[in-house]
N, C-alpha and C positions, 0 to 999 in steps of 0.2 A: 605722533600727531598730523590730522590731516586738516588743513586749510580751508575753511566755508569761504565763500566767495560772498555768498549771500553776508556776513560777519564783515570782511570789508565794506559791499554798501551804507550797513546799517551805520556804523561807525562812523561813514563819511555824512550820513543823511542828520546823525546827532551833532557833529559839528557846526557842519550848513546852518540846523535851524538856531542854535545857539547863538553863531553868528551872526546871526540878520534879528535876532530878535535884542542883542545889546548892539548892534551898530544901528539899527534903523531907527527913526527917529518917534516912533509909536508901534504900540502892536496892530496899528490900521495898516500900516502898511506893511506888516510882516505879513497881517492877513491878506492882505492884495498877492504879496509874493505867491501864495502858499496856494490861493487859487489860481495863479497862472501855470504855477509846477504842475497842480492838479488838471489844466485843463488839457497844459502839452502831454502827459498822462494820460489821459484821455483820447485825445488826438489817435497819440503813435500808437495804442490800442487798439483800435479801431481798424486804424490802417493795416497795421499787422493782421487781425483777425480778418478785413478783407482780403489779403491779399494773403494768407494761408485757405483761404475758402475756396477762393480761383485755382489754386497749384491743386486743391484736391480732384477738383472739374476739370480740370485739363486733363485729356486722355495723354498717357504716357506708354511705356513700354510695355508690353506687355511680362506677369510677373511668370515666369517658368514653372510649370507643374512638376513635381516632382518624379524623379526619375523611377522607376518600382524595380523593384530585384527580381530574381528566381521567386525566391520563396513571398514573396505579396502578389505574383499572379495566381489567378483561380485555378481549378484544376476545372476544365472542359469536359463538355457533356459529352462528346463522342468520344474521348479518348479515356 
């Protein structure tokens, strides 16, 4: 059986949500905590997408073209 890392993350989130709702003084406080978590997630998402976009624009090493074997060459017109 393979273990899905997403299942681990989901279980941590469910446990954290239950603890926050039980231990916080009210639902409003739990809602504010949820908004802070969503804000942190949005900032992380924006920064990550900008970093990926900048890496794709940056010129890197050229990708070598695949080498052709003798069977891939076209016959010459003069030969």
